[in-house]
Each structure stands twice: as C-alpha cells, then as structure tokens.
FIROZA-667271 format. One line per 8 residues: number of its first residue (from 1); for each residue x, y, z of N, C-alpha, C. Coordinates in pm, 1 decimal. Example, Ala and Ser with C-alpha at 12.3 -4.5 7.8 and 13.67 -1.06 7.14 Angstrom:
BEGIN
1) 1319.0/-569.0/780.0/1230.0/-450.0/780.0/1320.0/-330.0/780.0  1285.0/-225.0/708.0/1367.0/-106.0/714.0/1290.0/3.0/787.0
end
This chain:
BEGIN
1) 5202.2/405.3/-922.2/5348.6/404.0/-918.9/5404.1/471.6/-1044.6  5525.6/523.8/-1032.0/5593.2/582.9/-1146.3/5633.4/471.1/-1240.6  5600.9/483.9/-1371.6/5618.2/370.9/-1461.7/5725.9/390.5/-1568.0  5789.0/507.1/-1575.4/5898.9/527.7/-1667.9/6026.9/482.3/-1598.1  6112.0/404.4/-1666.2/6226.9/343.3/-1600.2/6320.5/447.3/-1539.9  6355.7/550.1/-1617.2/6446.5/652.1/-1565.0/6384.0/725.5/-1447.4  6251.2/742.3/-1450.8/6183.1/806.6/-1339.4/6189.4/717.2/-1215.4  6171.6/587.9/-1234.1/6176.4/495.7/-1120.2/6311.5/503.0/-1049.7
9) 6417.2/514.5/-1129.1/6551.3/510.5/-1073.0/6582.2/634.5/-990.1  6538.8/751.5/-1035.1/6585.4/876.3/-974.8/6478.2/962.0/-909.4  6352.8/934.8/-937.5/6247.6/1026.7/-893.4/6237.3/1037.1/-742.2  6245.7/926.0/-672.6/6225.2/930.0/-527.2/6323.7/1024.4/-458.9  6449.5/1018.4/-498.6/6550.1/1106.2/-439.4/6512.7/1253.3/-457.6  6467.9/1288.1/-578.8/6433.8/1427.2/-608.8/6306.6/1470.4/-536.9  6209.7/1380.1/-526.9/6086.0/1412.0/-454.1/6116.9/1432.3/-305.8  6200.9/1347.9/-250.3/6237.2/1362.9/-108.9/6308.4/1496.0/-84.9
17) 6391.6/1538.1/-179.9/6458.7/1667.7/-167.6/6357.0/1781.5/-166.2  6255.8/1770.8/-251.0/6153.1/1874.8/-256.9/6072.1/1878.1/-127.2  6040.1/1761.8/-73.5/5967.2/1756.6/53.9/6052.4/1813.3/167.9  6181.3/1781.2/166.4/6270.1/1831.1/271.4/6286.0/1982.6/264.4  6275.5/2037.3/144.7/6281.8/2182.3/128.9/6161.6/2248.4/195.5  6048.7/2178.6/196.2/5924.4/2235.9/247.4/5901.3/2209.1/395.5  5964.0/2104.7/448.5/5944.8/2069.9/590.2/6081.2/2042.3/651.8  6125.9/2130.8/739.9/6254.5/2109.9/805.9/6240.5/2039.0/939.9
25) 6133.8/2066.9/1011.5/6112.0/1997.4/1139.0/5970.3/1942.0/1147.3  5871.5/2026.8/1122.9/5732.7/1981.0/1119.8/5649.8/2076.8/1035.0  5535.1/2028.8/992.3/5435.2/2114.2/928.4/5353.1/2174.8/1042.1  5391.9/2295.1/1080.9/5331.9/2356.3/1200.0/5182.1/2378.7/1182.2  5141.7/2422.1/1063.2/4999.5/2450.5/1039.1/4915.9/2324.8/1056.3  4961.8/2215.7/991.5/4885.3/2091.1/997.9/4887.6/2031.2/1137.9  5002.3/2033.8/1203.9/5010.5/1979.0/1339.8/4919.9/2053.5/1436.0  4900.9/2184.0/1409.5/4813.4/2262.3/1496.4/4667.8/2219.6/1483.0
33) 4626.4/2192.9/1359.7/4486.7/2160.1/1331.0/4457.2/2012.7/1356.3  4554.9/1927.2/1323.2/4536.0/1781.9/1334.8/4651.9/1722.3/1414.6  4642.0/1719.8/1545.4/4749.9/1664.4/1627.4/4759.5/1511.7/1619.8  4657.8/1447.7/1562.8/4656.7/1301.5/1552.5/4607.3/1261.5/1413.7  4637.7/1139.2/1370.8/4589.9/1094.5/1240.8/4438.9/1106.0/1228.5  4394.7/1143.1/1107.7/4250.7/1155.3/1081.2/4225.6/1124.4/934.8  4134.4/1029.8/912.5/4102.2/986.4/776.2/4022.2/1093.7/703.4  4058.0/1116.9/573.8/3985.5/1215.4/495.3/3995.4/1186.5/347.1
41) 3921.7/1264.8/271.0/3920.4/1253.3/125.2/3938.8/1391.4/63.3  3996.1/1392.3/-59.5/4011.9/1517.1/-134.1/4010.4/1485.5/-282.3  3988.3/1588.8/-363.1/3982.6/1574.3/-508.6/4090.8/1659.4/-574.2  4151.3/1605.3/-679.9/4244.4/1681.5/-762.7/4167.0/1729.5/-884.5  4154.8/1860.6/-897.3/4072.8/1920.0/-1003.7/4157.2/2001.8/-1099.5  4120.2/1993.8/-1225.9/4186.4/2073.5/-1329.0/4112.7/2206.6/-1342.6  4185.7/2316.9/-1331.7/4123.9/2448.8/-1339.4/4150.6/2516.7/-1473.7  4215.2/2443.8/-1563.0/4255.2/2498.4/-1692.0/4267.1/2382.7/-1789.6
49) 4228.2/2400.6/-1913.9/4242.6/2294.4/-2013.4/4386.9/2285.3/-2061.9  4431.7/2163.9/-2090.8/4568.2/2145.9/-2138.5/4604.0/1999.1/-2146.9  4734.1/1971.6/-2147.3/4785.3/1834.4/-2150.3/4847.7/1805.1/-2015.2  4805.6/1696.6/-1953.3/4853.2/1667.0/-1818.2/4979.7/1581.8/-1823.2  5071.1/1609.8/-1731.6/5193.3/1529.8/-1715.6/5235.5/1539.3/-1569.9  5280.5/1428.0/-1516.5/5327.5/1426.6/-1378.0/5231.1/1365.3/-1279.1  5125.8/1302.7/-1324.8/5030.9/1241.1/-1231.0/5097.0/1131.8/-1145.5  5180.8/1045.0/-1202.2/5247.6/946.5/-1116.1/5342.5/1011.2/-1015.4
57) 5401.9/1124.4/-1051.9/5489.2/1195.5/-958.1/5405.4/1255.3/-845.5  5293.0/1313.8/-882.3/5197.9/1365.3/-783.1/5161.9/1255.5/-683.2  5125.8/1138.8/-733.9/5085.8/1028.4/-646.9/5202.3/979.5/-560.9  5321.0/981.1/-618.4/5437.9/929.3/-546.9/5472.4/1014.4/-424.5  5446.0/1143.3/-431.1/5467.8/1228.7/-314.3/5393.7/1172.6/-193.2  5269.3/1134.3/-212.9/5186.8/1085.4/-101.7/5223.5/942.5/-62.7  5269.5/863.7/-159.6/5316.7/729.3/-126.2/5438.4/736.6/-34.7  5528.2/831.5/-61.6/5647.4/845.9/20.8/5613.3/897.6/160.1
65) 5513.8/984.9/168.0/5470.3/1033.9/298.9/5396.4/925.3/376.7  5327.1/839.4/304.8/5258.1/726.5/365.4/5118.3/759.8/412.7  5033.4/659.4/413.1/4900.1/674.0/468.9/4797.5/735.5/377.3  4829.4/753.2/247.9/4734.5/813.6/153.8/4726.9/726.6/28.6  4606.6/698.6/-15.7/4585.1/626.2/-139.9/4538.1/725.1/-246.1  4607.1/729.0/-360.5/4571.4/819.1/-470.1/4517.9/736.0/-585.3  4396.8/764.7/-628.2/4335.8/698.1/-743.0/4337.9/795.0/-860.5  4417.9/764.3/-962.2/4429.9/852.1/-1078.4/4315.2/826.5/-1175.9
73) 4257.4/933.4/-1226.0/4143.4/924.8/-1317.3/4179.1/973.0/-1457.4  4305.2/1002.0/-1480.9/4357.0/1038.2/-1613.4/4498.8/984.1/-1619.8  4559.9/991.0/-1736.8/4698.6/944.9/-1749.9/4782.3/1051.9/-1818.5  4911.0/1046.8/-1795.0/5000.4/1145.1/-1854.8/4988.6/1144.3/-2006.4  4986.6/1264.3/-2064.8/4970.5/1279.9/-2208.6/4827.2/1303.8/-2250.5  4733.4/1287.2/-2158.5/4591.9/1311.7/-2190.8/4564.3/1461.1/-2205.8  4474.5/1493.1/-2295.6/4418.2/1627.4/-2301.6/4309.0/1634.6/-2195.0  4319.8/1731.5/-2105.2/4222.6/1743.8/-1996.7/4153.5/1878.7/-2006.4
81) 4036.0/1885.9/-1947.5/3954.0/2006.5/-1961.5/3929.4/2072.4/-1825.9  3905.5/2199.4/-1830.9/3874.7/2275.8/-1709.9/3757.4/2211.2/-1635.6  3773.8/2192.8/-1505.9/3670.2/2132.0/-1423.8/3680.9/1981.4/-1412.0  3769.3/1918.6/-1488.7/3780.8/1772.9/-1486.7/3847.9/1725.5/-1357.8  3796.2/1617.0/-1302.9/3857.1/1555.0/-1185.3/3967.2/1461.3/-1231.0  4088.6/1485.1/-1184.5/4204.7/1408.9/-1229.4/4242.1/1295.7/-1134.6  4206.7/1308.8/-1008.3/4239.7/1205.1/-910.4/4157.3/1225.1/-784.6  4145.0/1118.7/-708.3/4086.0/1127.6/-574.9/4188.0/1076.0/-474.2
89) 4187.1/1134.8/-355.3/4280.5/1096.5/-250.1/4202.6/1055.2/-126.6  4250.9/951.6/-60.9/4189.4/910.0/65.7/4299.6/862.2/159.5  4294.5/911.1/282.7/4393.4/868.8/380.2/4412.7/973.4/487.9  4527.5/967.5/552.6/4557.7/1058.3/662.7/4561.0/1202.3/612.2  4472.4/1284.0/663.1/4464.3/1422.5/616.8/4590.6/1501.1/649.5  4666.1/1458.2/750.0/4791.7/1526.3/780.7/4891.4/1510.8/665.0  4900.2/1391.3/609.7/4990.4/1368.1/496.3/4940.6/1440.3/371.4  4808.5/1442.5/352.7/4752.5/1513.6/237.9/4788.4/1661.9/243.6
97) 4772.4/1721.8/359.4/4800.8/1864.2/375.1/4950.4/1894.6/362.0  5033.3/1809.0/418.4/5177.7/1832.8/413.1/5233.0/1815.8/271.9  5181.6/1717.9/198.2/5233.1/1691.5/63.8/5168.4/1772.3/-46.0  5059.3/1842.3/-14.1/4979.7/1910.0/-116.6/5062.6/2001.3/-206.4  5137.3/2094.4/-148.0/5206.3/2194.3/-229.3/5316.5/2132.4/-315.0  5392.8/2042.4/-255.3/5500.2/1977.7/-331.2/5444.4/1898.7/-448.7  5338.8/1821.5/-422.3/5277.5/1741.2/-528.1/5221.8/1829.3/-639.3  5155.3/1937.6/-601.1/5099.3/2028.6/-701.9/5208.6/2101.6/-779.0
105) 5317.0/2136.8/-711.4/5426.5/2204.3/-781.9/5479.6/2118.3/-895.6  5503.0/1991.1/-867.7/5548.7/1899.9/-972.5/5445.9/1891.6/-1085.0  5321.1/1866.8/-1049.0/5217.2/1843.7/-1148.7/5190.0/1967.9/-1233.5  5182.2/2083.9/-1170.9/5155.0/2206.6/-1245.2/5267.9/2238.2/-1342.2  5390.5/2226.0/-1294.2/5506.3/2256.7/-1378.6/5514.8/2160.6/-1495.9  5503.3/2033.0/-1468.5/5515.5/1933.2/-1574.5/5400.7/1943.0/-1674.3  5280.2/1967.1/-1626.2/5164.8/1979.2/-1715.8/5174.0/2105.3/-1800.5  5228.5/2212.8/-1743.6/5248.1/2334.1/-1822.0/5344.2/2311.3/-1936.6
113) 5451.8/2239.7/-1910.0/5549.1/2208.6/-2015.1/5485.6/2119.9/-2122.0  5412.2/2017.5/-2079.8/5346.3/1928.9/-2176.7/5246.1/2005.7/-2262.1  5174.7/2098.3/-2201.9/5074.8/2176.8/-2275.0/5140.8/2267.8/-2377.6  5248.2/2334.9/-2337.0/5318.9/2424.2/-2429.6/5384.7/2343.9/-2541.4  5439.5/2228.0/-2507.3/5500.8/2142.5/-2608.6/5398.1/2097.7/-2711.4  5280.1/2058.3/-2664.6/5174.2/2015.4/-2756.9/5134.4/2129.2/-2850.5  5130.1/2250.6/-2798.7/5098.2/2367.0/-2881.8/5204.1/2387.9/-2988.7  5330.2/2378.7/-2949.9/5439.4/2395.4/-3044.8/5439.8/2284.3/-3149.7
121) 5417.1/2162.4/-3106.5/5415.4/2049.4/-3198.5/5305.1/2065.6/-3302.8  5190.9/2116.8/-3260.0/5079.7/2139.6/-3353.7/5116.6/2245.1/-3456.9  5189.7/2346.1/-3415.7/5231.2/2452.1/-3507.9/5329.4/2401.0/-3613.1  5405.6/2296.8/-3578.7/5505.0/2241.5/-3670.5/5452.9/2121.2/-3747.7  5330.3/2080.7/-3722.8/5274.0/1960.8/-3785.3/5282.5/1969.3/-3937.6  5322.0/1857.9/-3999.2/5329.8/1850.7/-4144.0/5460.9/1895.9/-4202.9  5550.5/1949.6/-4120.8/5676.7/2003.8/-4172.5/5788.7/1901.3/-4175.5  5773.3/1791.8/-4099.3/5882.1/1695.6/-4087.3/5984.4/1733.9/-3982.9
129) 5968.4/1850.3/-3921.3/6060.5/1895.1/-3817.5/6033.7/1820.9/-3686.6  6139.3/1771.1/-3624.6/6128.3/1708.7/-3493.3/6152.5/1815.5/-3387.7  6056.0/1833.6/-3298.4/6065.4/1933.0/-3192.5/6137.0/1872.7/-3072.1  6248.3/1937.7/-3029.9/6323.3/1886.2/-2916.2/6346.4/1996.3/-2813.7  6376.4/1953.9/-2690.8/6402.8/2047.5/-2582.4/6551.9/2082.2/-2577.1  6594.8/2147.4/-2469.9/6734.5/2184.4/-2450.1/6773.1/2155.3/-2304.8  6892.8/2199.4/-2265.5/6935.9/2186.2/-2126.5/6895.1/2307.2/-2043.1  6811.9/2393.1/-2097.2/6765.1/2510.4/-2022.9/6648.4/2469.7/-1933.5
137) 6683.6/2392.0/-1832.9/6584.5/2336.5/-1741.4/6605.9/2392.5/-1600.9  6506.4/2375.2/-1516.0/6517.5/2416.9/-1377.0/6612.4/2322.8/-1303.1  6710.7/2375.6/-1228.0/6801.7/2286.4/-1154.8/6725.6/2182.8/-1072.5  6770.0/2058.3/-1082.9/6712.0/1942.5/-1013.6/6573.5/1903.1/-1064.8  6528.3/1966.1/-1172.3/6397.5/1930.7/-1229.8/6409.9/1873.4/-1371.4  6532.1/1855.1/-1420.4/6550.3/1814.3/-1560.3/6481.2/1682.0/-1592.0  6494.7/1585.4/-1502.5/6431.5/1455.1/-1524.6/6283.3/1470.9/-1550.8  6216.9/1550.7/-1468.2/6072.6/1568.5/-1478.7/6035.3/1655.9/-1598.6
145) 6112.7/1759.0/-1624.8/6078.9/1851.9/-1732.6/6098.0/1787.7/-1870.0  6204.6/1709.8/-1885.1/6224.7/1643.3/-2014.2/6120.3/1532.2/-2035.7  6081.2/1466.0/-1929.1/5971.1/1369.4/-1937.5/5842.9/1439.6/-1983.0  5817.0/1557.7/-1928.5/5695.8/1632.2/-1963.8/5695.8/1671.2/-2110.3  5812.2/1703.7/-2165.3/5821.2/1734.8/-2308.4/5773.8/1614.8/-2390.5  5816.5/1496.5/-2353.0/5773.4/1376.2/-2425.6/5622.9/1355.5/-2414.3  5568.8/1382.3/-2296.0/5425.0/1366.4/-2277.9/5346.0/1465.3/-2362.9  5407.3/1577.7/-2398.6/5341.6/1676.6/-2483.5/5360.6/1652.2/-2631.9
153) 5433.0/1546.8/-2667.3/5452.0/1513.9/-2808.5/5583.6/1560.3/-2865.4  5674.5/1610.4/-2779.9/5806.6/1649.3/-2825.1/5907.5/1538.2/-2802.0  6033.8/1570.7/-2829.3/6143.0/1475.1/-2812.8/6253.4/1540.4/-2730.8  6343.6/1458.1/-2679.8/6452.6/1509.5/-2598.2/6580.0/1526.7/-2679.1  6646.4/1640.5/-2660.1/6783.0/1662.0/-2706.6/6871.8/1585.4/-2607.8  7002.8/1605.7/-2609.2/7089.5/1538.8/-2512.0/7041.3/1570.2/-2369.4  7054.8/1470.4/-2282.0/7009.8/1490.6/-2144.4/7108.5/1577.6/-2067.4  7237.3/1551.9/-2085.8/7337.0/1631.5/-2015.3/7466.6/1635.1/-2095.0
161) 7570.7/1690.2/-2036.4/7696.3/1712.6/-2106.8/7769.5/1583.9/-2143.8  7730.5/1472.9/-2084.2/7797.7/1346.0/-2112.5/7739.8/1272.4/-2233.0  7627.7/1318.5/-2285.3/7557.0/1244.1/-2389.6/7616.1/1259.3/-2529.0  7665.8/1376.6/-2561.6/7712.2/1403.1/-2697.1/7805.3/1523.2/-2695.9  7877.3/1541.1/-2805.9/7961.7/1659.3/-2823.0/7878.3/1768.2/-2888.8  7867.7/1881.9/-2822.9/7801.9/1997.3/-2883.9/7898.8/2115.0/-2871.4  7959.8/2153.0/-2984.7/8060.8/2257.5/-2987.5/7993.1/2390.8/-3015.6  7976.6/2469.6/-2909.2/7913.0/2599.6/-2921.0/8018.9/2707.3/-2945.1
169) 7974.4/2832.6/-2954.3/8065.0/2940.3/-2993.2/8188.7/2949.3/-2903.9  8169.5/2931.3/-2774.3/8283.7/2942.3/-2683.5/8378.9/2823.1/-2693.1  8326.7/2704.1/-2721.3/8414.6/2590.0/-2746.1/8500.1/2616.1/-2871.1  8432.5/2666.1/-2974.4/8502.1/2693.0/-3100.3/8607.8/2801.6/-3080.6  8571.1/2905.9/-3005.1/8666.6/3011.6/-2976.3/8785.3/2960.6/-2896.9  8759.4/2873.9/-2799.5/8866.9/2820.2/-2716.6/8961.7/2732.3/-2797.8  8906.8/2661.2/-2897.3/8988.8/2571.0/-2979.4/9062.3/2643.9/-3091.0  9015.3/2764.3/-3125.8/9079.1/2839.8/-3233.2/9012.0/2827.0/-3368.0
177) 8891.9/2768.2/-3371.9/8819.4/2759.4/-3497.7/8738.9/2631.6/-3508.4  8651.1/2629.1/-3608.2/8561.4/2515.0/-3626.2/8638.5/2387.0/-3655.9  8728.8/2392.3/-3753.1/8799.8/2270.4/-3793.8/8882.0/2212.8/-3679.0  8948.3/2299.7/-3605.5/9031.1/2252.1/-3494.6/8942.1/2193.4/-3384.0  8828.6/2257.4/-3356.2/8738.4/2206.9/-3252.8/8683.9/2069.5/-3289.9  8643.9/2051.7/-3414.9/8591.5/1922.1/-3459.4/8700.7/1816.2/-3455.6  8821.7/1853.0/-3499.8/8933.2/1757.6/-3499.4/8963.7/1711.3/-3357.1  8961.4/1803.8/-3262.0/8988.4/1766.2/-3122.6/8877.0/1677.7/-3067.5
185) 8753.5/1708.0/-3105.3/8641.2/1626.1/-3059.6/8651.5/1484.6/-3113.5  8689.2/1471.7/-3239.8/8702.4/1338.9/-3300.0/8814.1/1258.9/-3233.1  8918.2/1329.1/-3191.2/9030.9/1261.3/-3128.0/8998.8/1218.9/-2984.9  8910.0/1292.2/-2918.9/8885.7/1266.1/-2776.0/8757.7/1188.1/-2747.4  8649.2/1222.1/-2811.4/8518.8/1166.9/-2775.1/8508.4/1019.1/-2812.1  8424.8/943.8/-2741.0/8400.3/804.9/-2780.6/8347.6/798.8/-2923.9  8380.7/692.2/-2994.2/8338.2/681.8/-3134.3/8186.6/674.7/-3147.2  8119.0/641.5/-3038.0/7972.8/634.2/-3040.4/7906.9/771.2/-3027.0
193) 7983.2/872.9/-2989.8/7925.2/1006.0/-2966.2/7918.6/1086.3/-3095.6  7802.5/1143.0/-3122.7/7790.6/1231.0/-3237.8/7849.2/1367.6/-3205.0  7892.9/1436.1/-3310.1/7952.4/1568.4/-3294.1/7861.6/1670.9/-3360.3  7814.7/1766.3/-3278.9/7729.2/1873.4/-3328.8/7804.2/2005.2/-3316.5  7788.4/2090.6/-3417.5/7854.9/2220.6/-3419.0/7750.8/2330.8/-3433.5  7761.6/2430.6/-3348.9/7675.4/2547.9/-3357.8/7733.7/2644.5/-3461.1  7652.1/2681.6/-3558.1/7696.1/2771.1/-3665.1/7614.2/2899.0/-3663.7  7682.1/3010.9/-3680.4/7615.3/3140.7/-3678.1/7608.8/3205.9/-3815.9
201) 7658.4/3135.7/-3918.6/7653.6/3186.7/-4055.2/7651.6/3069.4/-4151.6  7617.5/3096.5/-4276.9/7616.6/2991.2/-4378.6/7757.1/2934.4/-4395.9  7855.9/3023.0/-4401.8/7994.3/2978.3/-4420.5/8038.7/2888.0/-4306.6  7999.6/2922.6/-4186.2/8037.0/2843.1/-4069.1/7968.4/2705.9/-4071.7  7844.8/2702.4/-4118.2/7771.6/2576.5/-4129.9/7839.1/2484.1/-4230.6  7879.8/2539.9/-4343.3/7947.5/2460.8/-4447.0/8082.1/2411.2/-4394.4  8155.3/2498.6/-4326.1/8284.3/2458.7/-4269.1/8266.1/2344.1/-4169.8  8161.3/2349.6/-4091.6/8136.0/2245.3/-3992.9/8112.5/2110.4/-4058.0
209) 8030.5/2107.9/-4159.8/8000.6/1979.6/-4223.4/8121.8/1927.3/-4299.1  8198.7/2015.9/-4356.9/8319.8/1972.4/-4427.4/8426.2/1922.9/-4330.2  8420.3/1970.5/-4205.0/8513.7/1922.9/-4102.5/8472.5/1788.3/-4044.7  8351.7/1745.5/-4075.7/8306.5/1614.6/-4030.0/8199.8/1614.9/-3923.3  8133.4/1727.5/-3901.7/8025.7/1732.0/-3803.0/7909.9/1642.2/-3846.2  7851.4/1574.3/-3748.3/7734.2/1490.0/-3776.5/7606.2/1572.6/-3778.2  7604.7/1678.8/-3697.1/7487.0/1765.1/-3683.0/7534.8/1909.0/-3687.7  7463.6/1992.5/-3761.6/7493.9/2134.8/-3765.9/7374.3/2210.9/-3710.2
217) 7398.7/2291.8/-3607.3/7294.2/2372.8/-3548.1/7300.3/2513.0/-3607.7  7192.0/2555.5/-3669.9/7182.8/2690.1/-3725.2/7128.3/2780.5/-3616.0  7216.5/2860.8/-3559.1/7183.0/2935.9/-3438.8/7155.1/3082.6/-3469.6  7032.7/3124.2/-3443.6/6993.5/3265.1/-3458.0/7027.7/3322.1/-3596.1  7007.4/3241.6/-3698.7/7031.6/3286.9/-3835.8/6901.1/3334.7/-3898.1  6911.9/3418.3/-4000.4/6792.0/3465.9/-4068.8/6726.4/3351.4/-4144.6  6601.0/3370.5/-4177.1/6524.9/3268.2/-4248.5/6593.2/3232.0/-4380.7  6633.3/3332.1/-4457.5/6696.5/3306.6/-4587.0/6831.4/3237.8/-4570.6
225) 6907.5/3278.8/-4469.3/7037.5/3215.2/-4447.2/7021.0/3069.9/-4405.1  6920.2/3040.4/-4326.1/6897.4/2901.5/-4287.1/6862.6/2816.6/-4408.8  6779.6/2867.5/-4496.8/6745.1/2792.9/-4618.7/6868.7/2769.6/-4705.5  6954.7/2871.9/-4715.2/7076.5/2857.7/-4793.9/7171.6/2757.7/-4729.4  7180.6/2759.1/-4597.5/7266.3/2663.2/-4527.6/7218.8/2520.5/-4551.5  7088.9/2497.9/-4544.5/7033.6/2365.2/-4571.1/7067.5/2321.1/-4713.0  7055.9/2413.0/-4806.4/7086.1/2381.4/-4947.0/7231.9/2340.2/-4963.6  7322.4/2411.9/-4898.7/7464.8/2387.1/-4916.4/7513.6/2266.7/-4834.2
233) 7447.3/2239.4/-4723.6/7481.7/2117.5/-4648.4/7440.4/1994.4/-4727.3  7329.1/2005.9/-4797.5/7286.1/1906.4/-4897.2/7280.3/1763.4/-4841.5  7226.6/1749.1/-4721.2/7206.3/1616.0/-4667.2/7328.6/1551.0/-4606.5  7439.8/1621.8/-4598.4/7562.7/1562.5/-4544.0/7563.8/1559.0/-4390.9  7470.5/1628.3/-4329.1/7459.5/1628.6/-4183.6/7314.7/1656.7/-4145.8  7278.3/1616.9/-4024.7/7148.6/1655.1/-3970.3/7152.0/1804.8/-3942.9  7044.6/1874.0/-3976.7/7039.0/2018.6/-3956.7/6937.0/2051.4/-3848.4  6984.3/2123.8/-3748.2/6901.1/2166.0/-3635.8/6886.5/2318.2/-3637.3
241) 6765.0/2365.7/-3617.8/6737.6/2508.3/-3603.9/6730.0/2541.4/-3456.1  6791.3/2651.7/-3416.3/6789.5/2689.4/-3275.9/6797.0/2840.9/-3262.8  6754.2/2889.6/-3146.2/6767.5/3031.5/-3116.3/6635.4/3104.5/-3110.2  6587.7/3127.4/-2987.9/6466.5/3206.5/-2964.7/6344.5/3153.7/-3039.7  6331.2/3023.0/-3045.2/6213.6/2961.8/-3107.6/6100.3/2960.3/-3005.7  5986.0/3015.1/-3042.7/5869.8/3021.1/-2954.4/5743.9/2988.7/-3033.9  5631.1/2983.3/-2964.6/5503.1/2959.2/-3031.3/5469.0/3071.1/-3129.0  5525.9/3188.1/-3107.4/5495.3/3302.6/-3194.4/5563.4/3292.8/-3330.1
249) 5676.4/3221.4/-3338.7/5746.7/3217.2/-3467.1/5769.8/3076.3/-3521.7  5724.4/2974.0/-3450.8/5753.9/2836.1/-3490.4/5705.6/2803.3/-3630.7  5586.0/2847.5/-3666.1/5529.5/2812.8/-3796.8/5613.5/2866.0/-3912.4  5690.7/2971.9/-3889.0/5773.2/3031.2/-3994.4/5892.3/2943.3/-4032.0  5918.3/2839.5/-3952.0/6034.6/2753.3/-3975.0/6002.3/2632.4/-4062.9  5877.5/2615.5/-4098.4/5833.7/2492.0/-4162.9/5890.1/2471.3/-4303.1  5924.7/2578.4/-4373.5/5968.7/2564.4/-4512.6/6120.5/2565.5/-4528.8  6195.3/2563.1/-4419.7/6341.3/2575.3/-4428.8/6406.1/2446.2/-4477.6
257) 6345.6/2333.0/-4442.9/6401.1/2205.3/-4487.1/6494.5/2140.7/-4386.6  6495.3/2190.9/-4263.4/6580.2/2133.6/-4158.9/6517.3/2006.3/-4104.0  6590.3/1938.8/-4016.3/6544.9/1812.4/-3960.3/6489.0/1826.1/-3818.8  6548.2/1917.6/-3740.7/6517.8/1929.5/-3599.1/6505.5/2076.9/-3563.3  6416.3/2108.5/-3470.7/6412.1/2243.0/-3413.1/6419.0/2228.6/-3262.0  6518.8/2293.4/-3201.8/6532.6/2287.8/-3056.2/6475.7/2414.5/-2995.1  6407.9/2397.0/-2883.8/6332.9/2508.1/-2824.7/6350.9/2510.8/-2673.5  6431.0/2603.8/-2625.8/6450.3/2618.9/-2482.8/6324.4/2663.9/-2411.1
265) 6236.7/2734.3/-2485.2/6113.3/2785.8/-2424.9/6023.8/2674.9/-2371.6  6036.4/2553.1/-2424.5/5952.7/2442.6/-2376.8/5966.8/2424.7/-2226.7  6088.6/2442.8/-2176.2/6112.3/2421.2/-2033.5/6136.7/2549.6/-1955.4  6190.7/2653.6/-2019.4/6220.3/2772.4/-1939.8/6110.6/2878.1/-1942.4  6013.3/2865.1/-2032.4/5911.8/2970.2/-2042.4/5768.1/2920.6/-2041.0  5747.9/2790.6/-2028.8/5610.2/2738.8/-2027.5/5540.2/2779.4/-1898.9  5421.2/2839.0/-1906.7/5345.2/2869.0/-1784.7/5290.4/2740.1/-1725.3  5263.1/2741.5/-1597.2/5206.8/2623.0/-1533.5/5065.4/2596.4/-1584.9
273) 5019.9/2474.0/-1570.4/4879.7/2441.3/-1589.2/4816.5/2441.1/-1450.9  4709.8/2515.7/-1435.5/4649.8/2535.2/-1303.5/4568.1/2413.5/-1262.0  4614.5/2345.9/-1157.6/4541.2/2234.1/-1097.2/4534.8/2260.3/-947.0  4438.5/2199.8/-881.8/4417.3/2232.1/-741.0/4365.0/2111.4/-664.0  4404.1/2102.7/-538.2/4350.9/2000.4/-448.7/4237.0/2062.4/-368.6  4118.3/2006.3/-383.4/3999.8/2067.6/-324.2/3917.1/1965.0/-245.5  3823.8/2020.1/-170.8/3719.8/1941.0/-103.1/3773.8/1845.2/1.8  3882.0/1878.8/67.0/3931.9/1792.8/174.4/3833.1/1792.2/291.4
281) 3796.3/1673.2/333.9/3700.2/1660.8/442.2/3719.9/1528.8/514.8  3683.5/1522.3/643.7/3696.2/1398.4/719.9/3595.6/1294.5/672.3  3633.7/1168.3/686.9/3540.6/1058.8/658.0/3545.9/961.8/775.7  3432.8/897.9/799.4/3425.6/806.9/913.1/3486.5/672.9/882.8
end
C-alpha cells in the first residue's frame, strides 16, 4: 500500500486517470490472447543502476485493477543495481498485461528523478546547501515527482501557488517595483506566508531584503555577483540560488554561502531509470 499520507489522499485519483488514458473501452491485445482469467507470475527487474522511487505506486496500479498480488523486494529510496529483482507479481495475467505500461511509466519516471536528485545532492555534499525542486513538473504528476525528489535526498520547494508568496520578475513589473510588490504582498498574504523575491542583480537583492523579504532568490546571476549579494544580505534573509542549475555546474555553487539551491532540472530533465516487467508465464 502507499504509505505517504499525501500520496494516500490523492494518488488513487491520479492513477485511475492514467489507466483511463490507456484504456478507453478494452485492452484489445490482452482480450485477444486471454479471453478469460488466467493465473500467472512475472518479475519486475532493474535494467539500470540508480535510486528507486514509486514502488508503492507501481503496486497500487495492480491493486486498483484487482486480482494481482505484488510482493516488493526493495523500498523507495534504495540504491538498486542493474539486474536486481525489485518485485514479483502473481495473479490474473490480464490485469498484469493491462496495468504493465502505466505502472512502469510511474516507476521509471519517479526513479529517474530520485536518481538524478541523488546525483545532485552528492555534488553539493558538505556545502550546507539544501537542494530543492521547483514547480517545473509534468502536469498531473507533481505529487509523484516531488515525492521522488525526497526519495533521492532532496527537499521540496512550495508545492503550488497557494503555499507561499514568490514575487518573480513579472509580478514585480506588474506592481511597479520591488518595494511596491513586497508591500502589497505583506498587505494581502496571510501572516503565516513567507515572502520570497526573485532578484536579477545585487542591487535588486539588497532592495528586496530591505523591503522585508523573508527569502531572496538569486536568479541567473554570475558567481561573483551571487557571492556579493550574500555578503550584502548578511543573514537578513534566506538566500536561494536559482537558474539553470544542473549536474554539470552544481559543484561550482558550493562556495557562494547561500542557504538553498533550487533546480528545475530535477523534475523536467531527469532521464528515466530503466525497469522492466519480464518473465510473465502461466502457473497452475
């Protein structure tokens, strides 16, 4: 069963949507081969080393279809190796065949994100930087993708637009400037909501903190400018680094002195981890 509370609340609806996308009336291929229920077994195999995430979601696909028992042999967050058996399945082969692609899509995508996150976290180790994701997620997959980031050793930024105030360049432009945007946010937002401001220069970062921002995001700034911004903010706000952060440049951020690094690539650019359902066969 899915054991994360937020996953329990919302996962079934999203899994059912994914299954409905794949089957509108019937699984014609499976119905042709197996017109009646037939007991069988199959193995879930890892074809690539990495960090696994989404095993309970994989299993839940078959629970919703019914008639299949999934025995998990690893847990989310585990480092897994090529050739490793991750689960065994036993039950109606029609349900196994119909749910196979949907279940693998979830598992491959989530495991790819967890694997890439673990790689990024290792590159930042020892710096004190907290690695977080962004809202650059696949539509209707945010719940699963942000969960996968956690399984890879990262942390979550705001989940959606209701969680916090984040004043980006267009918000600031619409308000007429940093100070006015922050003042309006303070007047409108709940007192429990933190206010973050995206800054594109050292001067803008300083203006943001002097206006009362709780968090200043240094967006696409040069290495030297980010260090200078951190120096001038001087602990008056949390400092977040953002903008085209990838595994290729993450290590270069370790000496800036910021608190957080946000990385859209964790969810929008992570390749899948290759896993496969194999050895399906009838059993008596």
